[in-house]
C-alpha positions in Angstrom: 65.3 86.5 5.0 62.1 86.8 7.1 64.1 85.4 10.2 66.8 88.1 9.7 64.2 90.9 10.2 62.0 89.3 12.9 59.1 88.9 10.5 58.2 85.4 11.9 57.2 87.1 15.3 54.6 89.3 13.7 50.9 88.6 13.7 47.8 90.4 12.4 47.6 94.0 13.6 45.4 96.5 11.8 46.9 99.6 13.6 50.4 98.5 12.6 49.2 97.9 9.1 47.9 101.4 8.7 51.2 102.9 10.0 53.4 100.7 7.8 51.6 100.6 4.5 52.7 104.0 3.0 56.4 102.8 3.2 55.4 100.0 0.8 53.7 101.7 -2.1 52.9 105.2 -1.0 54.2 108.1 -3.1 57.5 108.2 -1.1 57.7 104.5 -0.5 60.0 101.7 -1.5 58.2 101.0 -4.8 59.0 104.6 -5.9 62.6 104.2 -4.8 63.0 101.0 -6.8 61.6 102.5 -9.9 63.5 105.8 -9.6 66.8 104.2 -9.1 66.3 101.7 -11.9 65.2 104.6 -14.3 68.3 106.6 -13.4 70.7 103.7 -13.6 69.4 102.8 -17.1 69.6 106.5 -18.3 73.0 107.1 -16.8 74.4 103.8 -18.1 73.3 104.6 -21.6 75.0 108.1 -21.4 78.3 106.6 -20.3 78.2 107.4 -16.6 78.8 103.7 -15.8 80.1 104.2 -12.2 77.1 106.2 -11.0 74.7 103.9 -12.9 76.2 100.9 -11.0 75.8 102.6 -7.7 72.2 103.5 -8.3 71.4 100.0 -9.5 73.0 98.6 -6.3 70.8 100.8 -4.2 67.8 99.9 -6.4 68.4 96.2 -5.5 68.5 97.0 -1.8 65.3 99.0 -2.1 63.7 96.0 -3.9 64.7 93.9 -0.9 63.0 96.5 1.3 59.9 96.2 -0.9 59.8 92.5 -0.4 60.3 92.8 3.4 57.6 95.3 3.7 55.2 93.3 1.4 55.8 90.3 3.8 55.3 92.5 6.8 51.9 93.6 5.3 50.9 90.0 4.8 51.8 89.1 8.3 49.9 92.2 9.6 46.8 90.8 7.8 46.5 92.3 4.3 47.5 91.3 0.8 50.5 93.3 -0.6 48.5 95.3 -3.1 50.5 98.3 -4.6 48.5 100.9 -2.8 49.3 103.1 0.2 46.4 101.7 2.1 46.0 97.9 1.9 43.8 96.0 2.0 41.6 98.6 0.3 41.9 98.5 -3.4 42.0 102.4 -3.7 44.7 104.8 -4.7 46.7 102.4 -6.6 50.3 103.2 -7.1 51.3 105.4 -10.0 54.7 105.7 -11.6 54.0 109.4 -11.7 55.6 109.4 -8.2 59.0 108.8 -9.8 61.3 111.8 -10.2 62.3 111.7 -13.9 65.3 114.0 -13.7 67.7 113.7 -16.6 71.0 115.1 -15.2 73.1 113.2 -12.8 73.3 116.3 -10.4 69.4 116.6 -10.4 69.1 112.8 -9.9 71.4 112.8 -6.9 69.7 115.8 -5.4 66.3 114.1 -5.8 67.7 110.8 -4.4 69.3 112.5 -1.3 65.9 114.3 -0.6 64.0 111.0 -1.0 66.4 109.2 1.4 66.0 112.0 3.9 62.2 111.7 3.6 62.4 107.9 4.0 64.5 108.1 7.1 62.1 110.7 8.6 59.0 108.6 7.8 60.5 105.5 9.1 61.4 107.3 12.4 57.8 108.7 12.6 56.5 105.1 12.0 58.8 103.6 14.6 57.7 106.2 17.2 54.0 105.4 16.4 54.6 101.6 16.8 56.8 101.9 20.0 57.9 98.5 21.0 55.8 96.5 18.6 57.7 93.9 16.6 57.0 95.8 13.4 59.0 98.7 14.8 62.1 96.6 14.9 61.7 95.7 11.2 61.3 99.4 10.3 64.4 100.3 12.3 66.5 97.9 10.3 65.2 99.4 7.0 65.8 103.0 8.4 69.4 101.9 9.1 69.8 100.8 5.4 68.3 104.1 4.2 71.0 106.0 6.3 73.7 104.0 4.5 72.1 104.8 1.1 72.1 108.5 2.1 75.8 108.4 3.0 76.6 106.7 -0.4 74.6 109.2 -2.3 76.2 112.2 -0.6 79.6 110.7 -1.3 78.6 110.3 -5.0 77.4 114.0 -5.1 80.6 115.3 -3.6 82.6 113.2 -6.1 80.4 114.6 -9.0 81.1 118.2 -7.9 84.8 117.7 -7.5 85.0 116.3 -11.1 83.3 119.3 -12.6 
C-alpha cells in the first residue's frame, strides 16, 4: 500500500507535516468522513435504504484507507498519527461533533456532496503549498479518489430525486 502511493520516498519534513495534518483529523478531514459515512450507512440500512447504505459504507471504507495513508504519511513526515489537526502537539484532539448527523437521505447526500467539494478544494490547496514535494503526489491521488466519491454521490442524489 505504501509503495502504491509513493510513501517510501518521503522523509521528515515539518513544513509538509503542518500542511498535510488537517486532512487527517481536522474538522473536515478523513476521520470525519469515515465516521460520517459509517453513521449514515448504519442509519439508512436500519430504515430500509439498503442500496444507499451500501454506497455510503463503500465510500467509508475508501475514506478509511485515506486515513491510513495520511497517518502513514504523518509518521514519515516525523510525527505520531495522533487524532488532532496539528500533530505532534497533543492539542485540539478530534471531536465527533465534527460529524454531520443529518437523518434524511436527502440531507445526508447534500452534506456529503458539500464535504467532498471541501475535501477536493483542501487537497488542491495543500498540493499547491507543497509544489513538487513527494507528499504532494500522495495528496493528488487522494484528491482523485475524492472526485470519484463526489461523482458517485451526485449520481445517488439524482437517483433519489428521480424516485420521489
